Structure formats: structure tokens, C-alpha cells
PDB file of N, CA, C and O in Angstrom:
ATOM      1  N   MET A   1       1.438   6.567   2.222  1.00  0.00           N
ATOM      2  CA  MET A   1       2.694   7.190   2.033  1.00  0.00           C
ATOM      3  C   MET A   1       3.296   8.032   1.664  1.00  0.00           C
ATOM      4  O   MET A   1       4.028   7.902   0.683  1.00  0.00           O
ATOM      5  N   VAL A   2       3.210   8.870   2.160  1.00  0.00           N
ATOM      6  CA  VAL A   2       3.814  10.342   0.862  1.00  0.00           C
ATOM      7  C   VAL A   2       5.506  11.033   1.587  1.00  0.00           C
ATOM      8  O   VAL A   2       5.819  11.620   2.623  1.00  0.00           O
ATOM      9  N   ILE A   3       6.231  10.551   0.374  1.00  0.00           N
ATOM     10  CA  ILE A   3       7.459  11.150   0.859  1.00  0.00           C
ATOM     11  C   ILE A   3       7.936  13.007   0.508  1.00  0.00           C
ATOM     12  O   ILE A   3       8.691  13.397  -0.382  1.00  0.00           O
ATOM     13  N   THR A   4       7.538  13.462   1.063  1.00  0.00           N
ATOM     14  CA  THR A   4       8.161  15.058   1.077  1.00  0.00           C
ATOM     15  C   THR A   4       9.187  15.089   0.518  1.00  0.00           C
ATOM     16  O   THR A   4       8.951  14.683  -0.620  1.00  0.00           O
ATOM     17  N   ASP A   5       9.969  15.269   0.588  1.00  0.00           N
ATOM     18  CA  ASP A   5      11.139  15.948   0.864  1.00  0.00           C
ATOM     19  C   ASP A   5      11.635  15.191  -1.084  1.00  0.00           C
ATOM     20  O   ASP A   5      12.486  14.306  -0.988  1.00  0.00           O
ATOM     21  N   VAL A   6      11.316  15.399  -2.148  1.00  0.00           N
ATOM     22  CA  VAL A   6      11.495  14.841  -3.324  1.00  0.00           C
ATOM     23  C   VAL A   6      11.974  16.185  -4.357  1.00  0.00           C
ATOM     24  O   VAL A   6      11.463  17.297  -4.487  1.00  0.00           O
ATOM     25  N   ASN A   7      12.873  15.716  -4.849  1.00  0.00           N
ATOM     26  CA  ASN A   7      13.396  16.489  -5.871  1.00  0.00           C
ATOM     27  C   ASN A   7      13.009  15.469  -6.671  1.00  0.00           C
ATOM     28  O   ASN A   7      13.267  14.272  -6.795  1.00  0.00           O
ATOM     29  N   SER A   8      11.662  17.054  -7.661  1.00  0.00           N
ATOM     30  CA  SER A   8      11.463  16.431  -8.662  1.00  0.00           C
ATOM     31  C   SER A   8      11.440  17.303 -10.099  1.00  0.00           C
ATOM     32  O   SER A   8      10.477  17.497 -10.840  1.00  0.00           O
ATOM     33  N   ASN A   9      12.636  17.700 -10.221  1.00  0.00           N
ATOM     34  CA  ASN A   9      12.913  18.732 -11.124  1.00  0.00           C
ATOM     35  C   ASN A   9      14.095  18.054 -12.041  1.00  0.00           C
ATOM     36  O   ASN A   9      15.142  17.458 -11.789  1.00  0.00           O
ATOM     37  N   ASP A  10      13.153  18.581 -13.647  1.00  0.00           N
ATOM     38  CA  ASP A  10      13.850  17.643 -14.434  1.00  0.00           C
ATOM     39  C   ASP A  10      13.384  16.102 -14.496  1.00  0.00           C
ATOM     40  O   ASP A  10      12.250  15.659 -14.316  1.00  0.00           O
ATOM     41  N   GLU A  11      14.565  15.414 -14.800  1.00  0.00           N
ATOM     42  CA  GLU A  11      14.249  13.835 -14.663  1.00  0.00           C
ATOM     43  C   GLU A  11      14.547  13.515 -13.526  1.00  0.00           C
ATOM     44  O   GLU A  11      15.405  12.678 -13.246  1.00  0.00           O
ATOM     45  N   ARG A  12      13.724  14.284 -12.562  1.00  0.00           N
ATOM     46  CA  ARG A  12      14.063  13.716 -11.499  1.00  0.00           C
ATOM     47  C   ARG A  12      13.039  12.841 -10.455  1.00  0.00           C
ATOM     48  O   ARG A  12      12.082  12.334 -11.039  1.00  0.00           O
ATOM     49  N   GLY A  13      13.106  12.615  -9.102  1.00  0.00           N
ATOM     50  CA  GLY A  13      11.496  12.577  -8.986  1.00  0.00           C
ATOM     51  C   GLY A  13      11.149  11.204  -8.042  1.00  0.00           C
ATOM     52  O   GLY A  13      12.157  10.627  -7.633  1.00  0.00           O
ATOM     53  N   LEU A  14      10.266  10.802  -7.776  1.00  0.00           N
ATOM     54  CA  LEU A  14       9.938   9.034  -7.706  1.00  0.00           C
ATOM     55  C   LEU A  14       9.663   8.313  -8.903  1.00  0.00           C
ATOM     56  O   LEU A  14       8.734   8.208  -9.704  1.00  0.00           O
ATOM     57  N   LEU A  15      11.294   7.660  -8.663  1.00  0.00           N
ATOM     58  CA  LEU A  15      10.910   6.617  -9.799  1.00  0.00           C
ATOM     59  C   LEU A  15      10.710   5.422 -10.462  1.00  0.00           C
ATOM     60  O   LEU A  15      10.638   5.079 -11.642  1.00  0.00           O
ATOM     61  N   ASP A  16      10.621   4.732  -9.089  1.00  0.00           N
ATOM     62  CA  ASP A  16      10.680   3.573  -8.940  1.00  0.00           C
ATOM     63  C   ASP A  16      10.335   2.574  -8.236  1.00  0.00           C
ATOM     64  O   ASP A  16      11.366   2.081  -7.779  1.00  0.00           O
ATOM     65  N   VAL A  17       8.816   1.621  -7.671  1.00  0.00           N
ATOM     66  CA  VAL A  17       9.175   1.419  -6.526  1.00  0.00           C
ATOM     67  C   VAL A  17       8.602  -0.166  -7.290  1.00  0.00           C
ATOM     68  O   VAL A  17       8.056  -0.547  -8.326  1.00  0.00           O
ATOM     69  N   THR A  18       9.305  -0.892  -5.619  1.00  0.00           N
ATOM     70  CA  THR A  18       8.730  -2.707  -6.412  1.00  0.00           C
ATOM     71  C   THR A  18       8.730  -3.123  -5.436  1.00  0.00           C
ATOM     72  O   THR A  18       9.268  -2.427  -4.575  1.00  0.00           O
ATOM     73  N   LEU A  19       8.140  -4.471  -5.005  1.00  0.00           N
ATOM     74  CA  LEU A  19       8.249  -5.303  -4.048  1.00  0.00           C
ATOM     75  C   LEU A  19       9.160  -6.538  -3.410  1.00  0.00           C
ATOM     76  O   LEU A  19       9.629  -7.381  -4.175  1.00  0.00           O
ATOM     77  N   ASP A  20       9.319  -6.588  -2.429  1.00  0.00           N
ATOM     78  CA  ASP A  20      10.029  -7.805  -2.361  1.00  0.00           C
ATOM     79  C   ASP A  20      10.478  -8.394  -2.474  1.00  0.00           C
ATOM     80  O   ASP A  20      10.951  -8.489  -1.341  1.00  0.00           O
ATOM     81  N   PRO A  21      11.350  -9.902  -3.559  1.00  0.00           N
ATOM     82  CA  PRO A  21      10.944 -11.227  -3.327  1.00  0.00           C
ATOM     83  C   PRO A  21       9.505 -11.936  -2.035  1.00  0.00           C
ATOM     84  O   PRO A  21       8.297 -12.133  -2.171  1.00  0.00           O
ATOM     85  N   ASP A  22      10.247 -12.076  -1.150  1.00  0.00           N
ATOM     86  CA  ASP A  22       9.987 -12.116  -0.340  1.00  0.00           C
ATOM     87  C   ASP A  22       9.098 -11.400   0.097  1.00  0.00           C
ATOM     88  O   ASP A  22       9.426 -11.020   1.221  1.00  0.00           O
ATOM     89  N   PHE A  23       7.690 -10.830  -0.335  1.00  0.00           N
ATOM     90  CA  PHE A  23       7.117  -9.162   0.179  1.00  0.00           C
ATOM     91  C   PHE A  23       6.206  -9.642   1.064  1.00  0.00           C
ATOM     92  O   PHE A  23       6.385  -9.152   2.179  1.00  0.00           O
ATOM     93  N   GLU A  24       4.954 -10.698   0.989  1.00  0.00           N
ATOM     94  CA  GLU A  24       4.200 -11.343   2.103  1.00  0.00           C
ATOM     95  C   GLU A  24       4.968 -12.180   3.301  1.00  0.00           C
ATOM     96  O   GLU A  24       4.051 -12.680   3.952  1.00  0.00           O
ATOM     97  N   ASN A  25       6.209 -12.558   3.883  1.00  0.00           N
ATOM     98  CA  ASN A  25       6.774 -12.552   4.384  1.00  0.00           C
ATOM     99  C   ASN A  25       7.339 -11.408   5.260  1.00  0.00           C
ATOM    100  O   ASN A  25       6.964 -11.035   6.371  1.00  0.00           O
ATOM    101  N   ASN A  26       8.460 -10.892   4.377  1.00  0.00           N
ATOM    102  CA  ASN A  26       9.363  -9.293   5.125  1.00  0.00           C
ATOM    103  C   ASN A  26       7.912  -8.615   5.153  1.00  0.00           C
ATOM    104  O   ASN A  26       7.223  -9.056   6.073  1.00  0.00           O
ATOM    105  N   ASN A  27       7.381  -7.789   4.478  1.00  0.00           N
ATOM    106  CA  ASN A  27       6.104  -6.566   3.795  1.00  0.00           C
ATOM    107  C   ASN A  27       7.541  -5.836   3.750  1.00  0.00           C
ATOM    108  O   ASN A  27       7.364  -4.693   4.174  1.00  0.00           O
ATOM    109  N   TYR A  28       8.740  -6.014   3.446  1.00  0.00           N
ATOM    110  CA  TYR A  28       9.485  -5.075   2.566  1.00  0.00           C
ATOM    111  C   TYR A  28       8.836  -4.094   0.542  1.00  0.00           C
ATOM    112  O   TYR A  28       8.880  -4.649  -0.555  1.00  0.00           O
ATOM    113  N   PHE A  29       8.489  -3.059   0.754  1.00  0.00           N
ATOM    114  CA  PHE A  29       9.605  -2.599  -0.954  1.00  0.00           C
ATOM    115  C   PHE A  29      10.192  -1.662  -0.375  1.00  0.00           C
ATOM    116  O   PHE A  29      10.105  -1.052   0.692  1.00  0.00           O
ATOM    117  N   TYR A  30      11.221  -1.660  -1.889  1.00  0.00           N
ATOM    118  CA  TYR A  30      12.010  -0.583  -2.298  1.00  0.00           C
ATOM    119  C   TYR A  30      11.024   0.554  -3.457  1.00  0.00           C
ATOM    120  O   TYR A  30      10.164   0.476  -4.335  1.00  0.00           O
ATOM    121  N   VAL A  31      12.108   1.891  -2.508  1.00  0.00           N
ATOM    122  CA  VAL A  31      11.817   2.785  -3.958  1.00  0.00           C
ATOM    123  C   VAL A  31      12.931   3.459  -4.110  1.00  0.00           C
ATOM    124  O   VAL A  31      13.892   3.629  -3.361  1.00  0.00           O
ATOM    125  N   TYR A  32      12.654   3.871  -5.312  1.00  0.00           N
ATOM    126  CA  TYR A  32      14.157   4.908  -5.985  1.00  0.00           C
ATOM    127  C   TYR A  32      13.599   6.335  -6.148  1.00  0.00           C
ATOM    128  O   TYR A  32      12.527   6.468  -6.738  1.00  0.00           O
ATOM    129  N   TYR A  33      14.188   7.305  -5.712  1.00  0.00           N
ATOM    130  CA  TYR A  33      14.208   8.560  -5.684  1.00  0.00           C
ATOM    131  C   TYR A  33      15.074   9.616  -5.564  1.00  0.00           C
ATOM    132  O   TYR A  33      16.245   9.244  -5.489  1.00  0.00           O
ATOM    133  N   VAL A  34      14.914  10.781  -5.520  1.00  0.00           N
ATOM    134  CA  VAL A  34      15.845  11.735  -5.399  1.00  0.00           C
ATOM    135  C   VAL A  34      15.483  12.375  -4.636  1.00  0.00           C
ATOM    136  O   VAL A  34      14.444  12.964  -4.934  1.00  0.00           O
ATOM    137  N   HIS A  35      16.051  12.651  -3.277  1.00  0.00           N
ATOM    138  CA  HIS A  35      16.096  12.819  -2.198  1.00  0.00           C
ATOM    139  C   HIS A  35      16.004  14.967  -2.610  1.00  0.00           C
ATOM    140  O   HIS A  35      16.462  15.597  -3.563  1.00  0.00           O
ATOM    141  N   ALA A  36      15.427  15.311  -1.711  1.00  0.00           N
ATOM    142  CA  ALA A  36      15.824  17.042  -2.685  1.00  0.00           C
ATOM    143  C   ALA A  36      16.926  17.922  -1.572  1.00  0.00           C
ATOM    144  O   ALA A  36      17.804  18.690  -1.964  1.00  0.00           O
ATOM    145  N   SER A  37      16.724  17.699  -0.573  1.00  0.00           N
ATOM    146  CA  SER A  37      18.109  17.990   1.011  1.00  0.00           C
ATOM    147  C   SER A  37      19.365  17.914   0.807  1.00  0.00           C
ATOM    148  O   SER A  37      20.369  18.614   0.930  1.00  0.00           O
ATOM    149  N   SER A  38      18.919  16.387   0.295  1.00  0.00           N
ATOM    150  CA  SER A  38      20.757  16.298   0.513  1.00  0.00           C
ATOM    151  C   SER A  38      21.093  16.152  -1.329  1.00  0.00           C
ATOM    152  O   SER A  38      22.244  16.134  -1.766  1.00  0.00           O
ATOM    153  N   ASN A  39      19.866  16.062  -2.210  1.00  0.00           N
ATOM    154  CA  ASN A  39      20.538  16.187  -3.472  1.00  0.00           C
ATOM    155  C   ASN A  39      21.344  14.926  -4.085  1.00  0.00           C
ATOM    156  O   ASN A  39      22.296  14.859  -4.864  1.00  0.00           O
ATOM    157  N   THR A  40      20.361  13.690  -3.230  1.00  0.00           N
ATOM    158  CA  THR A  40      20.967  11.910  -3.565  1.00  0.00           C
ATOM    159  C   THR A  40      19.785  11.231  -4.260  1.00  0.00           C
ATOM    160  O   THR A  40      18.630  11.450  -3.894  1.00  0.00           O
ATOM    161  N   ALA A  41      19.955  10.766  -4.825  1.00  0.00           N
ATOM    162  CA  ALA A  41      19.472   9.716  -5.926  1.00  0.00           C
ATOM    163  C   ALA A  41      19.214   8.727  -4.851  1.00  0.00           C
ATOM    164  O   ALA A  41      20.357   8.271  -4.851  1.00  0.00           O
ATOM    165  N   ARG A  42      18.677   8.116  -4.038  1.00  0.00           N
ATOM    166  CA  ARG A  42      17.987   7.127  -2.628  1.00  0.00           C
ATOM    167  C   ARG A  42      17.397   5.371  -3.690  1.00  0.00           C
ATOM    168  O   ARG A  42      16.608   5.083  -4.590  1.00  0.00           O
ATOM    169  N   VAL A  43      18.033   4.936  -3.134  1.00  0.00           N
ATOM    170  CA  VAL A  43      17.123   3.789  -2.930  1.00  0.00           C
ATOM    171  C   VAL A  43      17.610   3.271  -1.379  1.00  0.00           C
ATOM    172  O   VAL A  43      18.654   3.107  -0.748  1.00  0.00           O
ATOM    173  N   SER A  44      15.734   3.087  -1.150  1.00  0.00           N
ATOM    174  CA  SER A  44      14.854   2.909   0.246  1.00  0.00           C
ATOM    175  C   SER A  44      14.692   2.046   0.117  1.00  0.00           C
ATOM    176  O   SER A  44      14.685   1.735  -1.074  1.00  0.00           O
ATOM    177  N   ARG A  45      14.322   0.460   1.502  1.00  0.00           N
ATOM    178  CA  ARG A  45      13.242   0.261   2.080  1.00  0.00           C
ATOM    179  C   ARG A  45      12.778   0.555   3.008  1.00  0.00           C
ATOM    180  O   ARG A  45      13.151   1.043   4.075  1.00  0.00           O
ATOM    181  N   PHE A  46      11.381   0.054   2.338  1.00  0.00           N
ATOM    182  CA  PHE A  46      10.458   0.648   3.328  1.00  0.00           C
ATOM    183  C   PHE A  46       9.263  -0.486   4.391  1.00  0.00           C
ATOM    184  O   PHE A  46       9.296  -1.597   3.864  1.00  0.00           O
ATOM    185  N   GLU A  47       8.582  -0.496   5.274  1.00  0.00           N
ATOM    186  CA  GLU A  47       7.955  -1.528   5.803  1.00  0.00           C
ATOM    187  C   GLU A  47       6.741  -1.292   4.875  1.00  0.00           C
ATOM    188  O   GLU A  47       6.062  -0.279   4.701  1.00  0.00           O
ATOM    189  N   HIS A  48       6.708  -1.847   4.631  1.00  0.00           N
ATOM    190  CA  HIS A  48       4.730  -2.181   4.709  1.00  0.00           C
ATOM    191  C   HIS A  48       3.921  -2.452   5.678  1.00  0.00           C
ATOM    192  O   HIS A  48       4.015  -3.598   6.116  1.00  0.00           O
ATOM    193  N   ASP A  49       2.686  -1.356   6.451  1.00  0.00           N
ATOM    194  CA  ASP A  49       1.958  -1.680   7.391  1.00  0.00           C
ATOM    195  C   ASP A  49       0.821  -2.091   7.641  1.00  0.00           C
ATOM    196  O   ASP A  49       0.509  -2.360   8.801  1.00  0.00           O
ATOM    197  N   GLU A  50      -0.332  -2.276   6.269  1.00  0.00           N
ATOM    198  CA  GLU A  50      -0.830  -2.924   6.183  1.00  0.00           C
ATOM    199  C   GLU A  50      -1.708  -3.299   5.555  1.00  0.00           C
ATOM    200  O   GLU A  50      -2.350  -2.533   4.836  1.00  0.00           O
ATOM    201  N   LYS A  51      -2.007  -4.769   5.674  1.00  0.00           N
ATOM    202  CA  LYS A  51      -1.885  -5.782   4.848  1.00  0.00           C
ATOM    203  C   LYS A  51      -3.904  -5.841   4.600  1.00  0.00           C
ATOM    204  O   LYS A  51      -4.420  -6.958   4.545  1.00  0.00           O
ATOM    205  N   THR A  52      -4.634  -4.819   4.504  1.00  0.00           N
ATOM    206  CA  THR A  52      -6.222  -5.557   4.003  1.00  0.00           C
ATOM    207  C   THR A  52      -6.164  -4.896   1.897  1.00  0.00           C
ATOM    208  O   THR A  52      -6.674  -5.452   0.924  1.00  0.00           O
ATOM    209  N   GLY A  53      -5.422  -3.717   1.952  1.00  0.00           N
ATOM    210  CA  GLY A  53      -4.661  -3.832   0.073  1.00  0.00           C
ATOM    211  C   GLY A  53      -6.367  -2.542   0.112  1.00  0.00           C
ATOM    212  O   GLY A  53      -7.410  -2.430   0.757  1.00  0.00           O
ATOM    213  N   GLY A  54      -5.739  -1.939  -0.894  1.00  0.00           N
ATOM    214  CA  GLY A  54      -6.580  -0.962  -1.554  1.00  0.00           C
ATOM    215  C   GLY A  54      -6.069   0.206  -0.873  1.00  0.00           C
ATOM    216  O   GLY A  54      -5.059   0.386  -0.193  1.00  0.00           O
ATOM    217  N   THR A  55      -6.863   0.827  -1.168  1.00  0.00           N
ATOM    218  CA  THR A  55      -7.068   2.383  -1.015  1.00  0.00           C
ATOM    219  C   THR A  55      -6.207   2.720   0.738  1.00  0.00           C
ATOM    220  O   THR A  55      -5.428   3.532   1.237  1.00  0.00           O
ATOM    221  N   THR A  56      -7.161   1.216   1.216  1.00  0.00           N
ATOM    222  CA  THR A  56      -6.166   1.309   3.162  1.00  0.00           C
ATOM    223  C   THR A  56      -4.459   1.495   3.355  1.00  0.00           C
ATOM    224  O   THR A  56      -3.707   2.159   4.069  1.00  0.00           O
ATOM    225  N   SER A  57      -4.335   0.409   2.180  1.00  0.00           N
ATOM    226  CA  SER A  57      -2.800   0.211   2.471  1.00  0.00           C
ATOM    227  C   SER A  57      -2.304   1.089   2.285  1.00  0.00           C
ATOM    228  O   SER A  57      -2.576   1.958   1.457  1.00  0.00           O
ATOM    229  N   ARG A  58      -1.117   1.018   3.340  1.00  0.00           N
ATOM    230  CA  ARG A  58       0.686   2.608   3.624  1.00  0.00           C
ATOM    231  C   ARG A  58       1.176   1.800   3.884  1.00  0.00           C
ATOM    232  O   ARG A  58       0.739   0.695   4.204  1.00  0.00           O
ATOM    233  N   GLY A  59       2.865   2.405   3.756  1.00  0.00           N
ATOM    234  CA  GLY A  59       4.322   1.858   4.514  1.00  0.00           C
ATOM    235  C   GLY A  59       3.966   2.754   5.137  1.00  0.00           C
ATOM    236  O   GLY A  59       3.083   3.612   5.141  1.00  0.00           O
ATOM    237  N   LYS A  60       5.395   2.204   6.081  1.00  0.00           N
ATOM    238  CA  LYS A  60       5.740   3.473   7.539  1.00  0.00           C
ATOM    239  C   LYS A  60       6.986   3.706   7.054  1.00  0.00           C
ATOM    240  O   LYS A  60       7.937   2.934   6.933  1.00  0.00           O
ATOM    241  N   LEU A  61       6.794   5.706   6.596  1.00  0.00           N
ATOM    242  CA  LEU A  61       7.846   6.089   6.428  1.00  0.00           C
ATOM    243  C   LEU A  61       8.891   5.827   7.581  1.00  0.00           C
ATOM    244  O   LEU A  61       9.797   5.036   7.315  1.00  0.00           O
ATOM    245  N   ASN A  62       8.870   6.281   8.564  1.00  0.00           N
ATOM    246  CA  ASN A  62       9.686   6.037  10.332  1.00  0.00           C
ATOM    247  C   ASN A  62      11.032   4.751   9.294  1.00  0.00           C
ATOM    248  O   ASN A  62      12.231   4.731   9.016  1.00  0.00           O
ATOM    249  N   SER A  63      10.192   4.167   9.145  1.00  0.00           N
ATOM    250  CA  SER A  63      11.101   2.289   8.306  1.00  0.00           C
ATOM    251  C   SER A  63      12.039   2.216   7.810  1.00  0.00           C
ATOM    252  O   SER A  63      12.771   1.228   7.782  1.00  0.00           O
ATOM    253  N   GLU A  64      12.328   3.938   6.983  1.00  0.00           N
ATOM    254  CA  GLU A  64      13.114   3.764   5.838  1.00  0.00           C
ATOM    255  C   GLU A  64      14.765   3.551   6.480  1.00  0.00           C
ATOM    256  O   GLU A  64      15.232   4.089   7.484  1.00  0.00           O
ATOM    257  N   GLN A  65      15.365   2.695   5.643  1.00  0.00           N
ATOM    258  CA  GLN A  65      16.658   2.063   5.094  1.00  0.00           C
ATOM    259  C   GLN A  65      17.048   2.571   4.229  1.00  0.00           C
ATOM    260  O   GLN A  65      16.319   2.477   3.241  1.00  0.00           O
ATOM    261  N   ILE A  66      18.167   3.265   4.070  1.00  0.00           N
ATOM    262  CA  ILE A  66      18.541   3.623   2.742  1.00  0.00           C
ATOM    263  C   ILE A  66      19.644   2.326   2.026  1.00  0.00           C
ATOM    264  O   ILE A  66      20.864   2.271   2.177  1.00  0.00           O
ATOM    265  N   ILE A  67      19.239   1.878   1.658  1.00  0.00           N
ATOM    266  CA  ILE A  67      20.550   0.818   0.468  1.00  0.00           C
ATOM    267  C   ILE A  67      21.441   1.225  -0.139  1.00  0.00           C
ATOM    268  O   ILE A  67      22.576   0.754  -0.064  1.00  0.00           O
ATOM    269  N   TRP A  68      21.147   2.069  -0.775  1.00  0.00           N
ATOM    270  CA  TRP A  68      22.183   2.857  -1.807  1.00  0.00           C
ATOM    271  C   TRP A  68      21.826   4.102  -2.262  1.00  0.00           C
ATOM    272  O   TRP A  68      20.852   4.136  -3.013  1.00  0.00           O
ATOM    273  N   SER A  69      22.308   5.003  -2.024  1.00  0.00           N
ATOM    274  CA  SER A  69      22.692   6.531  -2.805  1.00  0.00           C
ATOM    275  C   SER A  69      24.121   7.201  -3.239  1.00  0.00           C
ATOM    276  O   SER A  69      25.205   7.136  -2.659  1.00  0.00           O
ATOM    277  N   ASP A  70      23.720   7.943  -4.592  1.00  0.00           N
ATOM    278  CA  ASP A  70      25.232   8.854  -4.701  1.00  0.00           C
ATOM    279  C   ASP A  70      24.454  10.246  -4.958  1.00  0.00           C
ATOM    280  O   ASP A  70      23.225  10.276  -4.899  1.00  0.00           O
ATOM    281  N   ASN A  71      24.914  10.936  -5.132  1.00  0.00           N
ATOM    282  CA  ASN A  71      25.062  12.217  -5.658  1.00  0.00           C
ATOM    283  C   ASN A  71      24.526  12.146  -7.048  1.00  0.00           C
ATOM    284  O   ASN A  71      24.557  11.340  -7.978  1.00  0.00           O
ATOM    285  N   VAL A  72      23.881  13.650  -6.733  1.00  0.00           N
ATOM    286  CA  VAL A  72      22.838  13.938  -8.786  1.00  0.00           C
ATOM    287  C   VAL A  72      23.866  14.894  -9.024  1.00  0.00           C
ATOM    288  O   VAL A  72      24.542  15.507  -8.198  1.00  0.00           O
ATOM    289  N   THR A  73      23.893  14.941 -10.439  1.00  0.00           N
ATOM    290  CA  THR A  73      25.113  15.838 -10.659  1.00  0.00           C
ATOM    291  C   THR A  73      24.002  16.977 -11.780  1.00  0.00           C
ATOM    292  O   THR A  73      24.481  17.982 -12.306  1.00  0.00           O
TER     293      THR A  73
END
């Protein structure tokens, strides 16, 4: 999965990725990044699409659910 609208200036960009505590059952993972178009820091939930692991493992970009966002100064 590639998030293309990321502001990577200064100390911004893709800042963190973590799995949901119940990942094995719900396939959710969370990404903390700075969204370039809206100039907001976001924590978004995505759904994992491929369960075989390795280099074929992917997330569903269109499954993004914004959990938290705040303006970047």
C-alpha cells in the first residue's frame, strides 16, 4: 500500500505504524502520518487485505478511516 499524499517536509511524513491488538481477527492496522493536501497530522485505520504475509502482503488504501486529525503548524 502506498499513501501518496504525505507531507514529508521537516519532521513530517509517515511517522508510525502499529497493528490493532485484535489484528488476527479484524485485520486492522493504524498509520500516523501528515496528510499533505489538508496539512493535518492523522491517525488512520486501514484494513489488511492479504493474509499470506511477506512481500505480497498489502493494505487496502480505500479502507482509510480517520481516527484523529489536527492541523500542523
